[in-house]
C-alpha positions in Angstrom: 33.4 78.2 30.1 33.3 75.1 32.3 32.2 71.7 30.8 29.1 70.0 32.4 28.8 66.2 32.8 25.6 64.1 32.8 26.5 62.2 36.1 28.9 59.7 37.4 29.0 56.3 35.6 28.5 53.0 37.5 31.6 51.6 39.0 32.8 48.0 38.4 32.1 47.1 42.0 28.5 48.4 41.8 27.9 46.3 38.7 29.3 43.2 40.4 27.1 43.8 43.5 24.0 44.2 41.2 24.8 40.9 39.4 25.3 39.2 42.8 22.0 40.4 44.1 20.2 39.3 41.0 21.8 35.9 41.2 20.7 35.5 44.8 17.2 36.5 44.0 17.1 34.2 41.0 18.5 31.3 43.0 15.9 31.8 45.7 13.1 31.9 43.2 14.4 28.7 41.5 14.8 27.0 44.9 11.3 28.0 45.9 9.8 26.8 42.6 11.7 23.5 42.8 10.8 22.9 46.5 7.1 23.4 45.9 7.2 21.3 42.7 8.9 18.4 44.6 6.4 18.8 47.5 3.4 18.6 45.1 4.9 15.6 43.3 5.5 13.8 46.7 1.9 14.4 47.8 0.6 13.2 44.4 2.7 10.1 44.4 2.1 9.2 48.1 -0.5 6.5 47.6 1.8 4.8 45.0 4.7 5.1 47.5 2.7 3.6 50.3 1.6 0.7 48.1 5.2 0.0 47.2 6.2 -0.1 50.9 3.4 -2.3 52.1 3.3 -4.8 49.2 0.4 -6.4 47.4 -1.4 -8.0 50.3 -1.5 -4.9 52.5 -2.5 -1.3 52.4 -1.5 1.9 54.4 -3.0 5.3 54.4 -2.0 8.8 55.5 -5.1 10.9 56.0 -4.9 14.5 54.8 -1.3 14.2 53.8 0.7 17.4 53.4 4.4 18.1 52.7 5.8 20.9 54.8 9.2 22.3 55.8 10.0 25.1 53.3 12.7 26.3 52.8 15.3 23.8 54.1 13.3 20.7 55.2 11.0 18.2 53.7 8.4 16.6 56.0 5.3 14.6 55.6 2.4 15.4 57.9 -0.7 13.2 58.3 -3.8 13.6 60.4 -3.8 9.8 61.1 -2.2 6.6 60.0 -3.6 3.2 59.3 -2.4 -0.2 58.1 -4.1 -3.4 57.1 -2.9 -6.8 55.9 -5.8 -9.0 54.6 -3.6 -12.1 54.2 -2.5 -12.0 57.8 -5.8 -10.5 59.1 -3.8 -7.8 60.8 -4.8 -4.1 61.1 -3.4 -1.1 63.0 -4.2 2.6 63.4 -2.5 5.5 65.0 -2.9 9.3 65.5 -1.2 12.2 63.8 2.2 11.9 62.2 4.8 14.6 61.7 8.2 14.1 60.0 11.2 16.1 58.8 14.4 15.6 56.9 17.1 18.1 56.1 17.5 18.8 52.4 21.2 17.9 52.6 20.5 14.6 54.2 17.1 13.3 52.9 17.7 9.7 53.9 17.7 10.6 57.6 14.1 11.2 58.8 12.9 12.1 62.3 9.2 11.9 63.2 6.7 12.3 66.0 3.5 10.1 66.3 0.5 10.7 68.4 -1.3 7.9 70.1 -3.1 5.7 70.6 -1.9 2.8 68.5 -4.5 0.1 68.2 -3.5 -3.4 66.8 -5.9 -6.2 65.9 -4.7 -9.7 64.9 -6.0 -13.2 65.2 -6.4 -13.9 68.9 -4.9 -10.6 69.9 -6.0 -7.1 70.5 -3.7 -4.3 71.8 -3.9 -0.6 72.6 -0.7 1.4 73.2 -0.8 5.0 74.2 2.0 7.5 75.2 2.7 11.0 76.2 5.4 11.4 73.5 6.7 9.1 70.8 9.6 10.0 68.6 11.2 8.0 65.8 14.4 8.2 63.7 15.2 6.2 60.6 18.1 6.0 58.2 17.3 4.9 54.7 19.2 2.2 52.7 19.0 1.4 49.0 16.6 -1.5 49.6 14.6 0.1 52.4 15.9 1.0 55.9 19.4 0.6 57.3 18.4 1.3 61.0 15.7 2.9 63.0 14.9 3.9 66.6 11.8 4.7 68.7 11.7 6.6 72.0 8.4 6.7 74.0 7.7 8.5 77.3 4.9 7.5 79.7 3.8 4.5 77.7 0.6 2.5 78.5 0.1 -0.9 76.9 -3.2 -3.0 77.1 -3.1 -6.5 75.6 -6.0 -8.9 75.5 -5.4 -12.4 73.9 -7.1 -15.8 73.8 -4.2 -17.3 75.8 -4.4 -14.8 78.7 -6.5 -15.3 81.8 -7.2 -11.6 81.9 -6.1 -8.4 80.1 -2.5 -7.5 80.5 -2.0 -3.8 81.3 1.6 -2.4 81.5 2.8 1.1 82.2 6.4 2.3 81.6 8.1 5.6 82.3 10.1 5.2 79.2 10.6 2.6 76.4 13.2 2.8 73.7 13.6 0.4 70.8 16.3 0.0 68.1 16.7 -2.1 65.0 19.6 -2.3 62.5 20.9 -4.4 59.7 23.9 -6.6 60.6 24.8 -8.2 57.3 22.0 -10.7 56.6 20.8 -10.5 60.2 18.6 -8.1 62.1 19.8 -6.8 65.5 17.1 -5.5 67.9 17.3 -3.9 71.3 14.5 -2.7 73.6 14.9 -1.0 76.9 12.1 -0.1 79.4 12.2 1.8 82.7 9.9 2.0 85.7 7.5 -0.8 84.6 4.3 -1.8 86.4 1.7 -4.4 85.3 -1.7 -5.7 86.5 -1.3 -9.4 85.5 0.6 -10.2 88.7 -0.3 -8.0 91.7 2.6 -6.0 93.1 4.8 -6.7 90.1 7.0 -3.7 89.3 10.3 -3.7 87.5 13.0 -1.1 87.7 14.2 -2.0 84.2 13.7 -4.5 81.4 16.2 -5.2 78.7 16.0 -7.2 75.5 19.0 -7.5 73.2 18.6 -10.1 70.4 19.5 -11.1 66.8 17.2 -12.5 64.2 19.4 -14.5 61.9 18.7 -14.0 58.2 15.9 -11.5 58.9 17.5 -8.2 57.6 15.0 -8.3 54.8 12.4 -7.2 57.3 13.7 -3.7 56.8 13.4 -4.0 53.0 10.7 -2.4 50.8 8.1 -3.8 50.2 7.6 -4.9 53.8 7.0 -8.6 54.3 5.7 -9.8 57.7 7.8 -12.4 59.4 6.4 -15.9 59.5 7.6 -19.1 61.1 9.7 -21.0 61.4 12.5 -18.6 62.4 15.0 -18.2 65.2 15.8 -15.5 67.7 19.1 -15.5 69.5 18.6 -13.9 72.9 21.8 -12.2 73.9 20.1 -10.8 77.0 16.6 -10.7 78.3 16.7 -9.2 81.7 14.1 -8.2 84.3 15.5 -6.1 87.2 13.1 -5.8 90.1 15.5 -3.9 92.3 19.2 -3.8 93.1 19.2 -7.3 94.6 16.6 -9.1 92.5 16.9 -9.8 88.8 16.3 -12.5 86.2 18.3 -12.9 83.0 17.7 -15.2 80.1 20.0 -16.0 77.1 20.1 -18.5 74.3 18.4 -19.4 71.0 14.7 -19.7 70.6 12.9 -21.2 67.6 9.4 -20.0 66.6 7.6 -22.7 64.6 5.0 -22.2 61.9 2.4 -22.8 64.6 3.9 -19.9 66.6 5.0 -22.2 69.4 8.4 -21.7 71.0 11.2 -24.2 71.5 14.7 -23.8 72.7 17.4 -24.4 75.3 18.2 -21.3 77.4 20.2 -20.3 80.5 18.3 -18.4 83.2 20.2 -16.6 85.9 18.2 -15.6 89.0 19.3 -13.3 91.8 17.1 -13.6 94.9 15.1 -16.5 93.6 12.7 -16.4 96.6 11.3 -13.1 95.3 10.6 -14.5 91.9 9.0 -17.6 93.4 6.6 -15.4 95.4 5.7 -13.5 92.2 5.2 -16.8 90.3 2.9 -18.0 93.1 0.8 -14.8 92.6 0.4 -15.6 88.9 -0.1 -19.4 89.3 -0.4 -20.9 92.8 0.5 -24.4 91.5 3.8 -23.1 90.0 4.5 -21.2 93.2 4.1 -24.3 95.4 6.3 -26.3 93.0 9.1 -23.8 93.1 8.8 -23.5 96.9 9.0 -27.3 97.3 12.1 -27.6 95.1 13.8 -24.3 96.1 16.5 -26.0 98.2 17.4 -28.2 95.2 17.9 -25.3 92.8 21.5 -24.6 93.9 22.4 -28.2 92.9 21.4 -27.4 89.3 23.5 -24.2 89.2 25.6 -24.4 86.1 27.8 -21.3 87.0 28.4 -21.7 90.7 31.3 -19.3 90.6 29.0 -16.3 89.6 26.5 -14.2 91.4 23.0 -15.7 91.4 21.8 -19.1 90.4 22.0 -20.1 86.7 19.6 -22.9 85.6 18.8 -24.6 82.3 15.4 -23.5 80.9 13.9 -25.7 78.2 11.0 -24.8 75.9 9.3 -27.5 74.0 6.3 -26.4 71.9 5.5 -23.7 74.6 6.0 -26.1 77.5 8.5 -24.8 80.1 10.8 -26.9 82.2 13.4 -25.6 84.7 16.0 -28.3 84.8 14.0 -31.4 85.5 11.0 -29.6 86.8 8.0 -28.9 84.5 6.6 -25.4 85.1 3.6 -25.2 82.8 2.8 -23.9 79.3 3.1 -20.5 77.7 -0.1 -18.9 76.3 -0.4 -19.2 72.6 -1.1 -16.4 70.1 
């Protein structure tokens, strides 16, 4: 009589597959639990974190804060942002904020910010709006190592006690970068397709600012401490390009005093100086007449006669401007 069996026993490969599936499910469950615990802790500690970033004299807020990005990202989302510094009497506010960082690189954060940004300071009020603004920052042990901003269709309105009327600037694109360079801070700003209303007809194809702030790398530290004078800015290149044949470039060190006045000895290179003289006359007829009167003599002051354009010594003394031996006026104070 044949012998009956109860059924085939599990093979070793089946048991291994079962353990693997259980490990995967368990790992996913632990990851999910850990992600949401970290997110809840980040939301709970956000006010404390913001206070540590801003320092004792300032405050920042992130309205309706929420951490999102499960399963592989962590990102802070806010309905609006605000900042105030009572010691400096400075305040700022912006729209919604969205950020994200990959779990395998939490120190690299990318973000989007909605406009407008409003800034109020003694003698200054500004409103900046944009179609799109993106940011990217890389963390360092003491704060930030570097950061970048990229704005498209940017509108800037500035009103200050030193301005005869409100300054309104529109740009097709503005990008800004900052990084630590040992104890110094390197900054670079690039703008394209600029127009402004302070001088009628003024439009620039491109504006470039490349500079170093010696000893100011701590501006990227946490807590943040606003810069105050006296300090120095080394202009590697401040260039305004009106068109292919007309440009102005400034380089050299500038010192900002405790009273926020500027002093320094700079080199200014002008290509097509007649175009800039006409623009100066639009802003201030007296300066325009002075430049027109001494235009034939500018070439005699050229310090780099073997190069394209005319290079002249520009002197700043407590906001008073002189081009060579000719006084041009005074910069507005803020």
